C-alpha positions as CSV (number, residue, x, y, z in Angstrom):
1,M,227.3,60.8,-163.8
2,D,224.8,59.3,-165.2
3,Q,226.5,56.7,-166.9
4,N,228.4,56.1,-163.6
5,L,225.5,55.4,-162.5
6,D,224.1,52.7,-164.7
7,L,227.2,51.1,-163.7
8,I,226.9,51.0,-160.6
9,F,223.0,49.6,-160.4
10,A,223.6,47.2,-162.8
11,A,227.3,46.0,-161.4
12,L,224.4,46.1,-158.2
13,S,221.6,44.8,-159.6
14,D,223.5,41.3,-159.5
15,S,223.3,39.6,-155.5
16,T,227.2,37.4,-156.1
17,R,228.2,41.0,-156.6
18,R,226.2,42.3,-153.3
19,E,228.1,39.4,-151.3
20,I,232.1,40.3,-153.0
21,L,231.2,43.4,-151.7
22,A,230.3,42.9,-148.4
23,M,233.2,40.6,-148.6
24,L,235.6,43.0,-149.2
25,L,234.4,45.7,-146.4
26,E,236.5,43.3,-144.2
27,D,240.0,43.5,-146.2
28,D,241.6,43.1,-149.7
29,M,241.7,40.0,-150.7
30,A,243.3,38.0,-153.7
31,V,241.2,36.7,-156.8
32,T,241.4,33.3,-155.7
33,D,240.0,34.0,-152.0
34,V,236.7,36.4,-153.5
35,A,236.1,33.2,-155.5
36,H,235.7,30.4,-152.6
37,P,232.6,30.7,-151.5
38,F,231.2,31.1,-154.0
39,E,230.4,27.7,-156.5
40,M,230.8,29.2,-159.5
41,S,234.2,28.9,-161.6
42,L,237.3,31.4,-161.4
43,A,236.5,32.5,-165.1
44,A,232.6,33.3,-163.7
45,I,234.3,35.6,-160.4
46,S,236.7,37.1,-163.0
47,K,233.8,38.5,-164.7
48,H,232.2,39.8,-161.7
49,L,235.0,41.6,-160.6
50,H,235.0,43.0,-164.1
51,I,232.5,45.0,-164.3
52,L,232.2,45.8,-160.2
53,T,235.9,47.2,-161.6
54,R,234.3,48.7,-164.5
55,A,231.8,50.5,-162.0
56,G,234.3,52.0,-159.9
57,L,233.8,49.5,-156.8
58,I,236.4,47.8,-156.9
59,E,240.0,47.9,-157.8
60,Q,242.4,45.0,-158.8
61,E,246.4,45.2,-158.7
62,K,248.6,42.8,-159.0
63,R,251.3,41.9,-155.5
64,G,253.1,39.5,-157.1
65,R,251.6,36.3,-158.1
66,V,248.7,37.4,-157.3
67,K,245.8,39.2,-158.4
68,W,243.9,41.7,-154.7
69,C,240.7,43.4,-154.7
70,K,240.1,46.5,-152.9
71,L,236.9,48.1,-152.3
72,Q,236.6,51.2,-153.8
73,T,234.8,53.7,-150.8
74,D,234.9,56.7,-152.5
75,A,233.2,55.5,-155.5
76,M,229.6,54.9,-153.4
77,R,230.2,58.5,-152.9
78,D,227.7,60.7,-155.9
79,T,225.6,57.8,-155.9
80,M,224.3,58.3,-152.0
81,L,223.9,61.5,-152.9
82,W,221.5,61.4,-156.0
83,M,219.7,58.3,-153.7
84,E,220.0,61.1,-150.9
85,S,218.0,63.9,-153.1
86,F,215.0,61.2,-152.9
87,G,214.7,61.8,-149.6
88,Q,213.2,64.3,-149.1
89,F,210.2,62.1,-149.6
90,E,209.0,60.0,-145.9
91,L,208.7,56.3,-146.5
92,V,205.6,54.6,-147.0
93,N,204.9,52.6,-143.6
94,L,202.6,49.5,-144.8
95,D,201.1,48.4,-141.7
96,K,200.2,52.2,-140.4
97,F,198.8,52.5,-143.7
98,E,196.4,49.2,-144.0
99,D,195.3,50.6,-140.3
100,F,194.1,54.0,-141.9
101,L,192.6,52.4,-144.6
102,H,191.2,49.4,-142.0
103,A,189.8,52.2,-139.5
104,E,188.5,54.0,-142.9
105,N,186.6,51.1,-143.8
106,L,185.1,51.2,-141.1
107,T,183.9,54.5,-140.9
108,K,182.5,54.3,-144.3
109,E,180.8,51.3,-143.1
110,N,179.1,53.1,-139.7
111,R,178.2,56.3,-142.0
C-alpha cells in the first residue's frame, strides 16, 4: 500500500495532472481532447497520462484508432482511508487561534 500511496501522491503533486483528473470527472476523454486546453505538446500530456495510469488513477484504452482516458474512481479508496485516519485531529481554525492569542496577550498586559 505504501508504494501505491507514493505513486498516487506523486501523481497528484502536479497541477496539470490534477486538472486532467478534474476533466475526467465529467466523462471519458480522448487523449487529444485531454491535451486541447493545455499549452504543451501531445508528448508532454502523454507523459502526464502515463504517470496517472501508473498510479492507477486513470485507465487508457484504445477504441479504434483513438486512445481514450477513463478515471479509475476506486483507485483513491485506499488513499482516502489513509487520509481519514488523520481525521481524529481537529483542523486548526487560524482565525480563532489568532483571536485566542490576542486575548491571551491582552490578559498578560492587564496583569
